[in-house]
C-alpha positions as CSV (number, residue, x, y, z in Angstrom):
1,M,-29.8,42.7,21.4
2,S,-26.9,42.7,19.0
3,D,-25.0,46.1,19.0
4,S,-23.0,45.1,16.0
5,F,-22.5,42.2,13.7
6,S,-19.1,41.4,15.2
7,T,-20.9,39.5,17.9
8,P,-24.5,38.9,16.7
9,K,-27.0,37.5,19.2
10,L,-30.6,36.5,19.0
11,P,-32.6,38.5,21.5
12,A,-35.3,37.0,23.8
13,L,-38.2,38.6,21.9
14,G,-41.2,37.4,20.0
15,I,-41.1,33.8,19.0
16,L,-37.6,33.5,20.6
17,E,-38.7,34.7,24.1
18,P,-39.4,31.2,25.5
19,L,-35.9,30.0,24.6
20,G,-33.0,30.3,27.0
21,D,-29.8,32.0,26.2
22,D,-28.0,28.8,25.3
23,D,-30.9,27.7,23.1
24,R,-30.9,31.0,21.2
25,D,-27.1,30.8,20.8
26,I,-27.4,27.3,19.3
27,L,-30.3,28.3,17.1
28,S,-28.4,31.3,15.7
29,G,-25.8,29.0,14.2
30,Y,-28.5,27.3,12.0
31,G,-29.2,30.6,10.3
32,E,-27.5,33.7,9.1
33,F,-27.4,37.3,10.3
34,L,-28.1,39.9,7.6
35,P,-27.8,43.6,7.6
36,A,-30.4,45.5,5.6
37,N,-30.0,49.1,4.6
38,P,-33.0,51.4,3.9
39,D,-34.9,50.5,0.6
40,H,-33.2,47.1,0.5
41,P,-35.7,44.4,-0.4
42,I,-35.6,41.4,1.9
43,I,-38.3,39.4,0.1
44,E,-39.7,40.2,-3.3
45,E,-43.3,39.6,-4.3
46,G,-43.7,36.7,-6.8
47,M,-40.2,35.3,-6.1
48,G,-39.6,31.9,-4.5
49,Q,-39.3,32.2,-0.7
50,N,-38.6,29.5,1.9
51,G,-37.1,31.3,4.9
52,L,-38.1,32.7,8.2
53,Y,-36.8,36.1,9.0
54,F,-36.5,37.5,12.5
55,V,-36.1,41.2,13.0
56,I,-33.4,41.8,15.6
57,S,-33.6,45.6,15.1
58,G,-35.0,48.1,12.7
59,K,-38.3,48.4,10.8
60,L,-39.6,46.9,7.5
61,H,-42.6,47.5,5.3
62,A,-44.6,44.8,3.6
63,T,-46.2,45.9,0.4
64,S,-48.0,44.4,-2.5
65,T,-48.6,45.8,-6.0
66,R,-52.3,45.7,-7.1
67,A,-53.5,47.3,-10.3
68,G,-50.2,49.1,-10.7
69,H,-50.3,50.6,-7.2
70,K,-48.1,49.8,-4.2
71,V,-50.2,49.0,-1.2
72,L,-48.8,49.0,2.3
73,L,-49.8,45.8,4.0
74,G,-48.1,46.4,7.3
75,T,-45.0,47.3,9.3
76,I,-42.7,44.7,10.8
77,Q,-40.6,45.8,13.8
78,T,-38.1,44.5,16.3
79,G,-39.0,41.1,17.6
80,E,-41.4,40.2,14.7
81,T,-41.0,37.7,11.9
82,I,-41.8,37.4,8.2
83,G,-41.8,34.4,6.0
84,E,-43.4,31.9,8.4
85,L,-46.0,30.7,6.0
86,N,-43.5,30.0,3.2
87,L,-41.2,28.4,5.7
88,L,-43.8,25.7,6.3
89,D,-45.3,25.7,2.8
90,P,-42.7,27.0,0.3
91,A,-44.2,29.1,-2.5
92,K,-43.9,32.5,-4.2
93,A,-43.9,35.4,-1.9
94,S,-47.2,37.2,-1.6
95,A,-45.6,40.6,-0.7
96,T,-42.4,42.6,-1.0
97,V,-40.7,43.3,2.3
98,T,-38.3,46.2,2.3
99,A,-36.1,47.8,5.1
100,V,-37.4,51.3,6.0
101,E,-34.4,52.0,8.2
102,F,-31.1,50.1,8.9
103,S,-32.2,46.7,10.2
104,Q,-30.5,43.6,11.6
105,I,-32.2,40.4,10.5
106,W,-31.6,36.8,11.2
107,K,-32.8,34.2,8.6
108,I,-33.2,30.4,8.8
109,D,-34.2,28.3,5.7
110,A,-36.5,25.3,5.8
111,K,-33.7,22.7,5.6
112,S,-31.8,24.3,8.4
113,L,-34.9,24.5,10.6
114,E,-35.6,20.9,10.0
115,Q,-32.0,20.0,11.0
116,Y,-32.5,22.1,14.2
117,I,-35.8,20.4,15.0
118,N,-34.2,17.0,14.7
119,E,-31.2,17.9,16.8
120,Y,-32.9,20.0,19.5
121,P,-36.6,18.9,19.5
122,R,-37.4,20.4,22.9
123,S,-36.4,24.0,22.2
124,A,-37.5,23.6,18.6
125,A,-41.0,22.8,19.9
126,W,-41.1,26.3,21.6
127,L,-40.0,27.9,18.4
128,L,-42.7,26.1,16.4
129,I,-45.3,27.1,18.9
130,G,-44.2,30.7,18.5
131,I,-44.5,30.4,14.7
132,G,-48.0,28.9,15.1
133,K,-49.1,31.7,17.4
134,T,-47.8,34.3,15.0
135,L,-49.8,32.7,12.1
136,A,-52.9,32.4,14.3
137,H,-52.7,36.1,15.3
138,R,-52.3,37.2,11.7
139,L,-55.2,35.0,10.5
140,R,-57.4,36.5,13.2
141,A,-56.4,40.0,12.1
142,V,-57.3,39.3,8.5
143,N,-60.6,37.7,9.5
144,E,-61.5,40.9,11.5
145,K,-60.6,43.1,8.5
146,I,-62.8,41.0,6.2
147,A,-65.7,41.0,8.6
148,A,-65.3,44.8,9.1
149,F,-65.2,45.3,5.3
150,Y,-68.5,43.4,4.8
151,A,-70.2,45.0,7.8
152,A,-69.6,48.5,6.4
């Protein structure tokens, strides 16, 4: 992992695990490294959002406001991503994501991802498979919550 932002690196975690060191180094140049201090919003509910964020280190909370109350939707930690859905289908963010502790984040926007796909299709395929698996995992988790709710 990256110890500082003087020499940022993408770690072999999560959706980036199948990529080799060289592939991750190349990919890192298509995005940007962002520090996030505690209470700093990364994504804001209701705002336009078209980027994928990869958590290099730290912890984030995803929340949504319903009937005037802030609801914790989940915790995002090192090696996890946010924004996959809006990367593939840009729309308004369905949640606010805020740093809980100092976090190092890497972001790639849809246009830069498309450029990476065109220039490095083999390694980009592994990245897209990882994004697909993340979306499938999250969809299954939501389906289980809905089924449990109606079973109760």
